[in-house]
mmCIF file of the N, C-alpha and C atoms, coordinates in Angstrom:
data_MODEL
# 
_entry.id   MODEL 
# 
loop_
_atom_site.group_PDB 
_atom_site.id 
_atom_site.type_symbol 
_atom_site.label_atom_id 
_atom_site.label_alt_id 
_atom_site.label_comp_id 
_atom_site.label_asym_id 
_atom_site.label_entity_id 
_atom_site.label_seq_id 
_atom_site.pdbx_PDB_ins_code 
_atom_site.Cartn_x 
_atom_site.Cartn_y 
_atom_site.Cartn_z 
_atom_site.occupancy 
_atom_site.B_iso_or_equiv 
_atom_site.pdbx_formal_charge 
_atom_site.auth_seq_id 
_atom_site.auth_comp_id 
_atom_site.auth_asym_id 
_atom_site.auth_atom_id 
_atom_site.pdbx_PDB_model_num 
ATOM 1   N N  . MET A 1 1  ? 111.008 101.617 86.835  1.00 0.00 ? 1  MET A N  1 
ATOM 2   C CA . MET A 1 1  ? 111.915 101.588 87.931  1.00 0.00 ? 1  MET A CA 1 
ATOM 3   C C  . MET A 1 1  ? 111.529 102.697 88.894  1.00 0.00 ? 1  MET A C  1 
ATOM 4   N N  . ILE A 1 2  ? 111.733 102.408 90.166  1.00 0.00 ? 2  ILE A N  1 
ATOM 5   C CA . ILE A 1 2  ? 111.464 103.388 91.216  1.00 0.00 ? 2  ILE A CA 1 
ATOM 6   C C  . ILE A 1 2  ? 112.680 103.405 92.130  1.00 0.00 ? 2  ILE A C  1 
ATOM 7   N N  . THR A 1 3  ? 113.120 104.585 92.475  1.00 0.00 ? 3  THR A N  1 
ATOM 8   C CA . THR A 1 3  ? 114.246 104.707 93.400  1.00 0.00 ? 3  THR A CA 1 
ATOM 9   C C  . THR A 1 3  ? 114.127 106.004 94.186  1.00 0.00 ? 3  THR A C  1 
ATOM 10  N N  . GLY A 1 4  ? 114.775 106.029 95.318  1.00 0.00 ? 4  GLY A N  1 
ATOM 11  C CA . GLY A 1 4  ? 114.792 107.237 96.133  1.00 0.00 ? 4  GLY A CA 1 
ATOM 12  C C  . GLY A 1 4  ? 115.953 108.137 95.741  1.00 0.00 ? 4  GLY A C  1 
ATOM 13  N N  . THR A 1 5  ? 115.715 109.428 95.759  1.00 0.00 ? 5  THR A N  1 
ATOM 14  C CA . THR A 1 5  ? 116.775 110.366 95.371  1.00 0.00 ? 5  THR A CA 1 
ATOM 15  C C  . THR A 1 5  ? 117.915 110.410 96.376  1.00 0.00 ? 5  THR A C  1 
ATOM 16  N N  . GLU A 1 6  ? 117.660 109.959 97.602  1.00 0.00 ? 6  GLU A N  1 
ATOM 17  C CA . GLU A 1 6  ? 118.685 109.993 98.650  1.00 0.00 ? 6  GLU A CA 1 
ATOM 18  C C  . GLU A 1 6  ? 119.220 108.600 98.987  1.00 0.00 ? 6  GLU A C  1 
ATOM 19  N N  . ASP A 1 7  ? 119.064 107.656 98.058  1.00 0.00 ? 7  ASP A N  1 
ATOM 20  C CA . ASP A 1 7  ? 119.542 106.283 98.272  1.00 0.00 ? 7  ASP A CA 1 
ATOM 21  C C  . ASP A 1 7  ? 121.061 106.283 98.325  1.00 0.00 ? 7  ASP A C  1 
ATOM 22  N N  . ARG A 1 8  ? 121.616 105.846 99.441  1.00 0.00 ? 8  ARG A N  1 
ATOM 23  C CA . ARG A 1 8  ? 123.072 105.815 99.606  1.00 0.00 ? 8  ARG A CA 1 
ATOM 24  C C  . ARG A 1 8  ? 123.653 104.437 99.323  1.00 0.00 ? 8  ARG A C  1 
ATOM 25  N N  . MET A 1 9  ? 122.784 103.429 99.136  1.00 0.00 ? 9  MET A N  1 
ATOM 26  C CA . MET A 1 9  ? 123.267 102.083 98.827  1.00 0.00 ? 9  MET A CA 1 
ATOM 27  C C  . MET A 1 9  ? 123.389 101.881 97.319  1.00 0.00 ? 9  MET A C  1 
ATOM 28  N N  . MET A 1 10 ? 122.436 102.434 96.585  1.00 0.00 ? 10 MET A N  1 
ATOM 29  C CA . MET A 1 10 ? 122.430 102.351 95.125  1.00 0.00 ? 10 MET A CA 1 
ATOM 30  C C  . MET A 1 10 ? 122.225 103.765 94.592  1.00 0.00 ? 10 MET A C  1 
ATOM 31  N N  . ASP A 1 11 ? 123.251 104.304 94.006  1.00 0.00 ? 11 ASP A N  1 
ATOM 32  C CA . ASP A 1 11 ? 123.183 105.665 93.473  1.00 0.00 ? 11 ASP A CA 1 
ATOM 33  C C  . ASP A 1 11 ? 122.039 105.770 92.463  1.00 0.00 ? 11 ASP A C  1 
ATOM 34  N N  . PRO A 1 12 ? 121.140 106.740 92.635  1.00 0.00 ? 12 PRO A N  1 
ATOM 35  C CA . PRO A 1 12 ? 120.041 106.908 91.689  1.00 0.00 ? 12 PRO A CA 1 
ATOM 36  C C  . PRO A 1 12 ? 120.512 107.063 90.237  1.00 0.00 ? 12 PRO A C  1 
ATOM 37  N N  . GLU A 1 13 ? 121.737 107.492 90.058  1.00 0.00 ? 13 GLU A N  1 
ATOM 38  C CA . GLU A 1 13 ? 122.275 107.618 88.698  1.00 0.00 ? 13 GLU A CA 1 
ATOM 39  C C  . GLU A 1 13 ? 122.334 106.253 88.013  1.00 0.00 ? 13 GLU A C  1 
ATOM 40  N N  . ASN A 1 14 ? 122.566 105.194 88.789  1.00 0.00 ? 14 ASN A N  1 
ATOM 41  C CA . ASN A 1 14 ? 122.555 103.839 88.221  1.00 0.00 ? 14 ASN A CA 1 
ATOM 42  C C  . ASN A 1 14 ? 121.177 103.499 87.669  1.00 0.00 ? 14 ASN A C  1 
ATOM 43  N N  . SER A 1 15 ? 120.145 103.894 88.380  1.00 0.00 ? 15 SER A N  1 
ATOM 44  C CA . SER A 1 15 ? 118.780 103.639 87.915  1.00 0.00 ? 15 SER A CA 1 
ATOM 45  C C  . SER A 1 15 ? 118.486 104.427 86.648  1.00 0.00 ? 15 SER A C  1 
ATOM 46  N N  . ARG A 1 16 ? 118.967 105.654 86.589  1.00 0.00 ? 16 ARG A N  1 
ATOM 47  C CA . ARG A 1 16 ? 118.781 106.461 85.368  1.00 0.00 ? 16 ARG A CA 1 
ATOM 48  C C  . ARG A 1 16 ? 119.440 105.774 84.172  1.00 0.00 ? 16 ARG A C  1 
ATOM 49  N N  . LEU A 1 17 ? 120.655 105.305 84.373  1.00 0.00 ? 17 LEU A N  1 
ATOM 50  C CA . LEU A 1 17 ? 121.386 104.639 83.297  1.00 0.00 ? 17 LEU A CA 1 
ATOM 51  C C  . LEU A 1 17 ? 120.665 103.366 82.863  1.00 0.00 ? 17 LEU A C  1 
ATOM 52  N N  . LEU A 1 18 ? 120.274 102.555 83.824  1.00 0.00 ? 18 LEU A N  1 
ATOM 53  C CA . LEU A 1 18 ? 119.591 101.304 83.514  1.00 0.00 ? 18 LEU A CA 1 
ATOM 54  C C  . LEU A 1 18 ? 118.282 101.565 82.778  1.00 0.00 ? 18 LEU A C  1 
ATOM 55  N N  . ALA A 1 19 ? 117.504 102.512 83.257  1.00 0.00 ? 19 ALA A N  1 
ATOM 56  C CA . ALA A 1 19 ? 116.229 102.831 82.608  1.00 0.00 ? 19 ALA A CA 1 
ATOM 57  C C  . ALA A 1 19 ? 116.434 103.330 81.184  1.00 0.00 ? 19 ALA A C  1 
ATOM 58  N N  . SER A 1 20 ? 117.516 104.055 80.959  1.00 0.00 ? 20 SER A N  1 
ATOM 59  C CA . SER A 1 20 ? 117.780 104.573 79.609  1.00 0.00 ? 20 SER A CA 1 
ATOM 60  C C  . SER A 1 20 ? 118.141 103.460 78.635  1.00 0.00 ? 20 SER A C  1 
ATOM 61  N N  . ARG A 1 21 ? 118.545 102.318 79.158  1.00 0.00 ? 21 ARG A N  1 
ATOM 62  C CA . ARG A 1 21 ? 118.966 101.202 78.300  1.00 0.00 ? 21 ARG A CA 1 
ATOM 63  C C  . ARG A 1 21 ? 117.900 100.128 78.133  1.00 0.00 ? 21 ARG A C  1 
ATOM 64  N N  . ILE A 1 22 ? 116.788 100.275 78.813  1.00 0.00 ? 22 ILE A N  1 
ATOM 65  C CA . ILE A 1 22 ? 115.697 99.307  78.705  1.00 0.00 ? 22 ILE A CA 1 
ATOM 66  C C  . ILE A 1 22 ? 114.575 99.948  77.896  1.00 0.00 ? 22 ILE A C  1 
ATOM 67  N N  . PRO A 1 23 ? 114.296 99.415  76.708  1.00 0.00 ? 23 PRO A N  1 
ATOM 68  C CA . PRO A 1 23 ? 113.237 99.995  75.882  1.00 0.00 ? 23 PRO A CA 1 
ATOM 69  C C  . PRO A 1 23 ? 111.901 100.030 76.634  1.00 0.00 ? 23 PRO A C  1 
ATOM 70  N N  . GLY A 1 24 ? 111.270 101.181 76.624  1.00 0.00 ? 24 GLY A N  1 
ATOM 71  C CA . GLY A 1 24 ? 109.970 101.340 77.257  1.00 0.00 ? 24 GLY A CA 1 
ATOM 72  C C  . GLY A 1 24 ? 110.007 101.494 78.768  1.00 0.00 ? 24 GLY A C  1 
ATOM 73  N N  . ALA A 1 25 ? 111.193 101.507 79.350  1.00 0.00 ? 25 ALA A N  1 
ATOM 74  C CA . ALA A 1 25 ? 111.298 101.627 80.810  1.00 0.00 ? 25 ALA A CA 1 
ATOM 75  C C  . ALA A 1 25 ? 110.872 103.014 81.261  1.00 0.00 ? 25 ALA A C  1 
ATOM 76  N N  . ARG A 1 26 ? 110.344 103.061 82.463  1.00 0.00 ? 26 ARG A N  1 
ATOM 77  C CA . ARG A 1 26 ? 109.988 104.325 83.103  1.00 0.00 ? 26 ARG A CA 1 
ATOM 78  C C  . ARG A 1 26 ? 110.796 104.426 84.383  1.00 0.00 ? 26 ARG A C  1 
ATOM 79  N N  . LEU A 1 27 ? 111.128 105.628 84.758  1.00 0.00 ? 27 LEU A N  1 
ATOM 80  C CA . LEU A 1 27 ? 111.856 105.857 86.002  1.00 0.00 ? 27 LEU A CA 1 
ATOM 81  C C  . LEU A 1 27 ? 111.091 106.875 86.829  1.00 0.00 ? 27 LEU A C  1 
ATOM 82  N N  . HIS A 1 28 ? 110.834 106.522 88.070  1.00 0.00 ? 28 HIS A N  1 
ATOM 83  C CA . HIS A 1 28 ? 110.194 107.450 89.005  1.00 0.00 ? 28 HIS A CA 1 
ATOM 84  C C  . HIS A 1 28 ? 111.140 107.655 90.169  1.00 0.00 ? 28 HIS A C  1 
ATOM 85  N N  . LEU A 1 29 ? 111.496 108.900 90.426  1.00 0.00 ? 29 LEU A N  1 
ATOM 86  C CA . LEU A 1 29 ? 112.362 109.236 91.552  1.00 0.00 ? 29 LEU A CA 1 
ATOM 87  C C  . LEU A 1 29 ? 111.504 109.711 92.717  1.00 0.00 ? 29 LEU A C  1 
ATOM 88  N N  . VAL A 1 30 ? 111.662 109.059 93.855  1.00 0.00 ? 30 VAL A N  1 
ATOM 89  C CA . VAL A 1 30 ? 110.924 109.430 95.056  1.00 0.00 ? 30 VAL A CA 1 
ATOM 90  C C  . VAL A 1 30 ? 111.777 110.460 95.791  1.00 0.00 ? 30 VAL A C  1 
ATOM 91  N N  . GLU A 1 31 ? 111.368 111.713 95.697  1.00 0.00 ? 31 GLU A N  1 
ATOM 92  C CA . GLU A 1 31 ? 112.144 112.823 96.258  1.00 0.00 ? 31 GLU A CA 1 
ATOM 93  C C  . GLU A 1 31 ? 112.340 112.682 97.767  1.00 0.00 ? 31 GLU A C  1 
ATOM 94  N N  . GLY A 1 32 ? 113.588 112.789 98.180  1.00 0.00 ? 32 GLY A N  1 
ATOM 95  C CA . GLY A 1 32 ? 113.924 112.782 99.592  1.00 0.00 ? 32 GLY A CA 1 
ATOM 96  C C  . GLY A 1 32 ? 113.953 111.417 100.249 1.00 0.00 ? 32 GLY A C  1 
ATOM 97  N N  . ALA A 1 33 ? 113.617 110.368 99.505  1.00 0.00 ? 33 ALA A N  1 
ATOM 98  C CA . ALA A 1 33 ? 113.583 109.020 100.074 1.00 0.00 ? 33 ALA A CA 1 
ATOM 99  C C  . ALA A 1 33 ? 114.910 108.311 99.835  1.00 0.00 ? 33 ALA A C  1 
ATOM 100 N N  . GLY A 1 34 ? 115.193 107.371 100.712 1.00 0.00 ? 34 GLY A N  1 
ATOM 101 C CA . GLY A 1 34 ? 116.427 106.606 100.608 1.00 0.00 ? 34 GLY A CA 1 
ATOM 102 C C  . GLY A 1 34 ? 116.199 105.238 99.992  1.00 0.00 ? 34 GLY A C  1 
ATOM 103 N N  . HIS A 1 35 ? 117.026 104.275 100.402 1.00 0.00 ? 35 HIS A N  1 
ATOM 104 C CA . HIS A 1 35 ? 116.986 102.924 99.851  1.00 0.00 ? 35 HIS A CA 1 
ATOM 105 C C  . HIS A 1 35 ? 115.650 102.227 100.129 1.00 0.00 ? 35 HIS A C  1 
ATOM 106 N N  . LEU A 1 36 ? 115.025 102.550 101.234 1.00 0.00 ? 36 LEU A N  1 
ATOM 107 C CA . LEU A 1 36 ? 113.739 101.935 101.585 1.00 0.00 ? 36 LEU A CA 1 
ATOM 108 C C  . LEU A 1 36 ? 112.579 102.854 101.217 1.00 0.00 ? 36 LEU A C  1 
ATOM 109 N N  . PHE A 1 37 ? 112.644 103.389 99.997  1.00 0.00 ? 37 PHE A N  1 
ATOM 110 C CA . PHE A 1 37 ? 111.643 104.343 99.512  1.00 0.00 ? 37 PHE A CA 1 
ATOM 111 C C  . PHE A 1 37 ? 110.223 103.811 99.648  1.00 0.00 ? 37 PHE A C  1 
ATOM 112 N N  . PHE A 1 38 ? 110.043 102.508 99.482  1.00 0.00 ? 38 PHE A N  1 
ATOM 113 C CA . PHE A 1 38 ? 108.711 101.903 99.544  1.00 0.00 ? 38 PHE A CA 1 
ATOM 114 C C  . PHE A 1 38 ? 108.143 101.924 100.963 1.00 0.00 ? 38 PHE A C  1 
ATOM 115 N N  . GLN A 1 39 ? 109.007 101.977 101.973 1.00 0.00 ? 39 GLN A N  1 
ATOM 116 C CA . GLN A 1 39 ? 108.532 102.110 103.351 1.00 0.00 ? 39 GLN A CA 1 
ATOM 117 C C  . GLN A 1 39 ? 108.374 103.584 103.740 1.00 0.00 ? 39 GLN A C  1 
ATOM 118 N N  . GLU A 1 40 ? 109.223 104.414 103.168 1.00 0.00 ? 40 GLU A N  1 
ATOM 119 C CA . GLU A 1 40 ? 109.180 105.840 103.484 1.00 0.00 ? 40 GLU A CA 1 
ATOM 120 C C  . GLU A 1 40 ? 108.001 106.546 102.832 1.00 0.00 ? 40 GLU A C  1 
ATOM 121 N N  . ARG A 1 41 ? 107.649 106.136 101.626 1.00 0.00 ? 41 ARG A N  1 
ATOM 122 C CA . ARG A 1 41 ? 106.568 106.779 100.864 1.00 0.00 ? 41 ARG A CA 1 
ATOM 123 C C  . ARG A 1 41 ? 105.658 105.718 100.225 1.00 0.00 ? 41 ARG A C  1 
ATOM 124 N N  . PRO A 1 42 ? 105.014 104.882 101.038 1.00 0.00 ? 42 PRO A N  1 
ATOM 125 C CA . PRO A 1 42 ? 104.219 103.782 100.472 1.00 0.00 ? 42 PRO A CA 1 
ATOM 126 C C  . PRO A 1 42 ? 103.081 104.244 99.565  1.00 0.00 ? 42 PRO A C  1 
ATOM 127 N N  . GLN A 1 43 ? 102.410 105.327 99.907  1.00 0.00 ? 43 GLN A N  1 
ATOM 128 C CA . GLN A 1 43 ? 101.291 105.791 99.085  1.00 0.00 ? 43 GLN A CA 1 
ATOM 129 C C  . GLN A 1 43 ? 101.779 106.207 97.695  1.00 0.00 ? 43 GLN A C  1 
ATOM 130 N N  . GLU A 1 44 ? 102.858 106.955 97.648  1.00 0.00 ? 44 GLU A N  1 
ATOM 131 C CA . GLU A 1 44 ? 103.407 107.399 96.361  1.00 0.00 ? 44 GLU A CA 1 
ATOM 132 C C  . GLU A 1 44 ? 103.834 106.206 95.513  1.00 0.00 ? 44 GLU A C  1 
ATOM 133 N N  . VAL A 1 45 ? 104.518 105.260 96.134  1.00 0.00 ? 45 VAL A N  1 
ATOM 134 C CA . VAL A 1 45 ? 104.987 104.075 95.403  1.00 0.00 ? 45 VAL A CA 1 
ATOM 135 C C  . VAL A 1 45 ? 103.798 103.265 94.891  1.00 0.00 ? 45 VAL A C  1 
ATOM 136 N N  . ASN A 1 46 ? 102.784 103.075 95.724  1.00 0.00 ? 46 ASN A N  1 
ATOM 137 C CA . ASN A 1 46 ? 101.598 102.333 95.292  1.00 0.00 ? 46 ASN A CA 1 
ATOM 138 C C  . ASN A 1 46 ? 100.913 103.009 94.116  1.00 0.00 ? 46 ASN A C  1 
ATOM 139 N N  . GLU A 1 47 ? 100.835 104.324 94.129  1.00 0.00 ? 47 GLU A N  1 
ATOM 140 C CA . GLU A 1 47 ? 100.211 105.053 93.020  1.00 0.00 ? 47 GLU A CA 1 
ATOM 141 C C  . GLU A 1 47 ? 100.998 104.874 91.728  1.00 0.00 ? 47 GLU A C  1 
ATOM 142 N N  . VAL A 1 48 ? 102.320 104.924 91.817  1.00 0.00 ? 48 VAL A N  1 
ATOM 143 C CA . VAL A 1 48 ? 103.166 104.741 90.634  1.00 0.00 ? 48 VAL A CA 1 
ATOM 144 C C  . VAL A 1 48 ? 102.993 103.327 90.085  1.00 0.00 ? 48 VAL A C  1 
ATOM 145 N N  . LEU A 1 49 ? 102.994 102.336 90.969  1.00 0.00 ? 49 LEU A N  1 
ATOM 146 C CA . LEU A 1 49 ? 102.830 100.945 90.534  1.00 0.00 ? 49 LEU A CA 1 
ATOM 147 C C  . LEU A 1 49 ? 101.456 100.712 89.923  1.00 0.00 ? 49 LEU A C  1 
ATOM 148 N N  . LEU A 1 50 ? 100.425 101.247 90.543  1.00 0.00 ? 50 LEU A N  1 
ATOM 149 C CA . LEU A 1 50 ? 99.072  101.078 90.020  1.00 0.00 ? 50 LEU A CA 1 
ATOM 150 C C  . LEU A 1 50 ? 98.957  101.693 88.628  1.00 0.00 ? 50 LEU A C  1 
ATOM 151 N N  . GLU A 1 51 ? 99.481  102.881 88.455  1.00 0.00 ? 51 GLU A N  1 
ATOM 152 C CA . GLU A 1 51 ? 99.452  103.533 87.141  1.00 0.00 ? 51 GLU A CA 1 
ATOM 153 C C  . GLU A 1 51 ? 100.174 102.675 86.099  1.00 0.00 ? 51 GLU A C  1 
ATOM 154 N N  . PHE A 1 52 ? 101.321 102.113 86.487  1.00 0.00 ? 52 PHE A N  1 
ATOM 155 C CA . PHE A 1 52 ? 102.090 101.271 85.566  1.00 0.00 ? 52 PHE A CA 1 
ATOM 156 C C  . PHE A 1 52 ? 101.286 100.031 85.167  1.00 0.00 ? 52 PHE A C  1 
ATOM 157 N N  . PHE A 1 53 ? 100.705 99.346  86.152  1.00 0.00 ? 53 PHE A N  1 
ATOM 158 C CA . PHE A 1 53 ? 99.969  98.109  85.865  1.00 0.00 ? 53 PHE A CA 1 
ATOM 159 C C  . PHE A 1 53 ? 98.696  98.359  85.070  1.00 0.00 ? 53 PHE A C  1 
ATOM 160 N N  . LEU A 1 54 ? 98.077  99.513  85.253  1.00 0.00 ? 54 LEU A N  1 
ATOM 161 C CA . LEU A 1 54 ? 96.847  99.819  84.525  1.00 0.00 ? 54 LEU A CA 1 
ATOM 162 C C  . LEU A 1 54 ? 97.104  100.326 83.110  1.00 0.00 ? 54 LEU A C  1 
ATOM 163 N N  . ASP A 1 55 ? 98.321  100.704 82.832  1.00 0.00 ? 55 ASP A N  1 
ATOM 164 C CA . ASP A 1 55 ? 98.670  101.233 81.507  1.00 0.00 ? 55 ASP A CA 1 
ATOM 165 C C  . ASP A 1 55 ? 98.727  100.160 80.448  1.00 0.00 ? 55 ASP A C  1 
# 
């Protein structure tokens, strides 16, 4: 899971809870990003996704 720490539409705490309940889930918090974290920090998000898919 990936979420922005400043997301005002979906509290990042919800992502923490969800990730804790999914076996093997990973959570990456994009510091300072909001709900559109993938547009705000595309390089960081792409790196996280690539690492996940290559694992």
